[in-house]
VEXNU-694593 format. One record per residue (C-alpha): residue in one letter; x, y, z. Coordinates in steps of 0.05 Angstrom, whole numbers, plus 5000, padded with zeros to 4 digits. Layout:
BEGIN
AXYZ...
***
This chain:
BEGIN
M324254213741S318854703764S316955273719S318555983737D311256113755D311155503801L317455733835D314156393854R308956023894L313755583934S314755684008P321455844041V327255374052G326654624062H332354154080A331653534037W338953504014S343352964045R350352994074R352052404029R351552893972L355153424011L361252994024G361452533969T363653674055A357159404218A351459384165T356359464107G361859044137F360158394102L365558394049V371558054083V377857994041G382657694090A389557934108G391857214111S390956974182L391456244161L395656134100S401056624120S402256194181C403155544145S409455134152S415655264111D414054654069D408055004039T407855313971K407156063984P400756403960G401856673890S408556313881A405955873825G407756333768A408856953810G412757483772K411457153705T406657403651P400956913641K400756593573A394456433534G393055753504G393855013519T389854443549L390254283623T388953563641F386253473711G386652783744C380852823793F379352343850G372452343882G367652293823G362551763807T356951543762T351952003796D356152623779T352353213750L353253863712D348154213756G352454643800Q346854753850A346453993859A353953873862N355053183889T362553033893P369253403892S369253273817D362453623812W365054213852A370954283805R366354293744S361454763777Y366555333784M368655223712L361555313687F358255783738D359556363784G357056503854L355157203875A360357103929R365356553944L370656343994N377656583977N383956183989E384356464060G377656134073L374256814079V368257094042E369257553982L364657833929H365157493861L359657593809A356158113852E358458833855S355258913923V350758533972T348059024023P343058944081D338359454109A339159644182Q335259034206A338358534157K331358344134R331958654064W338258554023T340058893958I344358513907K347558893849I351058553791P355058873735A351559053670G353558703606I354657993631T352857463580T352156713586H356056193546K350456193495G350756953487K344557113527P344457713575F345157513648T340957993690S337758063758D331957633733D336857053728V339457203798L332557173828Y330956553787S337256213815L335156353886K328156093872R330955463841I335555333901V329655383949A324855003905N329554413895K331354413969T338754343953F343954344007G345155083992S337955244010G339455134083A344555704080L339356194055G335756184122P328856494128I328756764057N321956994031I322256853957A315157073945D316557773971S323357843937R323458243873V327358493813V328559243818D331959343751A336558963704T342358953753T338858983821V335058473862E331758603929V331557983973H326857954032F327257524095D321857354146R326457554203P333357874209Y338657464174S345557784178I349457214145F346057224077L352657394043E355956794076G350356354050L351456613980A358856433985I358155683993I359555293930W352455023919N349355713911V351955863841M347856273791V344555973730P340356283674R332756233672D332555693618F337755263652D338254533630P343354093668K344053643606D346354233564P348754733617D349355473603G352755923653T357256523663G363556163686P370456193653F369455533615M363855253573Y361054543569Q363654113512S362753393534F361552993597T361052263618P359552183692G365051823730V369551803669S371452473638G369253163617S371753713570F370754463579V373055003531K374755733542N369156243549P371756803504N366657293532Y368057173606W366257783648G372457723693D379957673683G382257083642P381356523627Y388056353596L387255623580D383855393516K381054773548I380654353611V379853603608I377753243673T379752513677E376852123735L382051693770S380551123816D385051283876E390951693900T396051203874A393251283804Q393452043812V400752053834N402851573779A399151973726L402252633748R409252343752S408652033683G405952673651Q399152373635V395752933675D397953633695L394053703761V391453253817N387453403879G385653173949L392152823966S394552534032A400952724067S404252074043S404552343972V408053003989A415252763991V414352313931L411652873887K416653393911G422152893896A419452813825G419653563813S412153683820K409254303853V405654143918Y400454623945L399854464018A395254874062N397354634130R392155044168T385055034142G377955054167N376754324145A373954014208G374553274225L369853094282F367152534324T359752614338M356452404404R348852394411V347152824471D339752624474S340451894495G345451354516P352051474550F353352144517A347152444549D351752544609V356253144596R361652824638V362252254588R362752744530Q368053134567A371852504583M372352334510T375353014494Y380652914547L382652204528V384252374455D391552554441R390453064386Q397553174364Q398952424362M392752334319I395152874270D402152564269Q399551864255V393952034207F396652644170G404152574177G404353184223Y400553634175G394053954197T392154344259V390054124329G382654254340N379154504402D372154214397A368854814363F367454984291G370055594254F377555574258A378455944192D373356484210D374857174238L369457004290Y373456424319N374756484393T382256424401D381756544476M378555874490P383055434533Q386054894490R383554204508E389553784529H390753034532D389252854605L387952114620S387152244694K381752754681A378352284632K378251704681S375752154737L369952404695L368051704673A368251454745G363852024767A358851844713G359051104732R362050934664S369050684681D367850074638L365050454579Q364150054514L362450404449E361350254376L364150804331V360950784262T365051094207A366251094132P371651354084N367952014076G373852484082P381352514089G383852064144S376951904174V377751154182Q384951204204A383051734256A377551264283Q382650714291V387551174327L382051404374A380250684391T387550544409Q388251174451A381751044488K384250394516A389050774562A382851084595G379350414601V374550564543D373350004494I371550274424R369749794368V370450124300K365149944249V367050154178Q361450224128T361350444055P359351174047T352750954016D350950504074Y353351004125F348951564100A343051094088T342950774157S347651094207Y348551834196L344252244244N342051604278V347551234315P350251464383F357551524361S360051684292Q364452144250D363252734205Q367353204160W365953924144P369854334093T371355064110F364955434124P363556114155Y362255984228L355056214234T353155844171V355755174196A352855324264S345955414232L346554774192A349854314243L347954564313G342455074314P334854984321N332254504268A339254424240P338653914184Y345653614193N346253514268P348652814285S350053004357H342653214365Q344953824404S339254284424D342254744475P337555314494E343255794510Y346855634445N340455714405K339056394437L346056644422L345556394350G338956764341L342057404367A348057324322L343757214260A339557824277T345058344288T349058744238D353858984293N360258594281A362758684352A356358414381K356357844330E363457654352D361257644425Y355457184410A359756724367H365056674421G359756484472M357055954424Q363955654414L365055614489I358655214495E361054744440H367754684475D365054574545R358854144535G357554034461G356753364426N362253444375M369553284389I373853634337P380953384349Y383853644283Y383054084222F385653684164P390453974112G388954114039I393953813991D394053873915A399653803864S401353993792S406853923741S412054473739R408954783676V402454963711H401955673739G396756113772L395055633828E395455753903K394655313964T387855413995A384555404064S377655394032G376854644027L375454703952S380354253916P384454353875C387155023898G380555383911L377855253841Y380355913811W380355633740A380656313705K387556433735V390855793712W395755803654L400955343623E408255473607S410355113544
***
């Protein structure tokens, strides 16, 4: 790792991080603590927010065993390099972000007391509380905050892309609790960038092999792909934690998770499919089902070459898919119909867009007009997210009714990201809940590092630039709505569904809520979890 002096000399953000590792995915008006636009509208089958232990006094003590699916031998204790869902879970045990996504999928402050822009959003001031200490008893100050930002940029982690045109060299420590962060041009979504899970804070002498942090639990032991143990931080700056210890056990698949929970071998499992809901409810387990989330499942069409260079072909694909049928067949009816634009969980989402409907006649007419009535496609996919391969197979079946022949090619995640992602004409992608303008910058905007559709729409790019430069929330909403209409009408991503988030626990686990954040299990609020003996 680079020294602190080396970090000071590094240039602004690079984008070397891969999506394989992602998925393994007014001026003072930036604090958004939602009133519940998503979770409050979930189906009656959902566990209500706060119901897991609501009305009961939390009890201290006990060991929680978490049966996690999604880890591997490349797992890490470096939260800024989090690789898998298992890594994400450990990261929020060990570390804190200055901000984070809450269980409504909206941005809220966390370690920071305030994150405030100047009138142009080119200079931001971060304030943290005084008196925070790390697990090893060292003061955590604004020097550590600036070091963390420098480290994110220097290592070109996925989180670096969300820091936009940050100017690390000009940023400075004001005092022990204040950092002034400078940008080369207006960047109104800095707080959103701080809220993504990769941008956690670490102390200046951070060593991933012996991690020190400010999170609610401290490192005890860790074997990648096998298990890890984390003990209570008695000097945690926030409320809690209540548990004495958390043990993560890596399990091979969902069947193993369900069996382990039903037999009492583990207390908590994550990332389940709809097929496990009835089984676990019948066994007396608590199921935390967020039916409406911002977790986007998408089919990506390269707009710069091949058949999808014709907007009529792209539009035809959006009409031939039966979205509700896909949700019914892949997710057992859970999830939300998508409308070919990102940002469903965001306050900036354009709810006035006309919903794309299943219309085979329209699809056939568009294909005929493009001279593609006999369209043949290869759809390259991998089991990268919930229901991805099944959704590809459903689409191939549905497409036949419009005369489109789709051959589904399934690769391993390793092969997919090594050879196909960002390259092939037709593929799939998955994005967890992200603030709209952040995902727009990363997946669609100018020089977006994760843009498999190769979209480079001048009008879209102009609107994105205007949105990033303004601190006027009404203007930002107008720009975002215009961007989403472009995605909907002529973009290269078909988003037929937003997939649900499903976790489960034994009846003795309390303090958990369903989450629209895409962070599993239950938003990773480890400090709130407690056990009833």
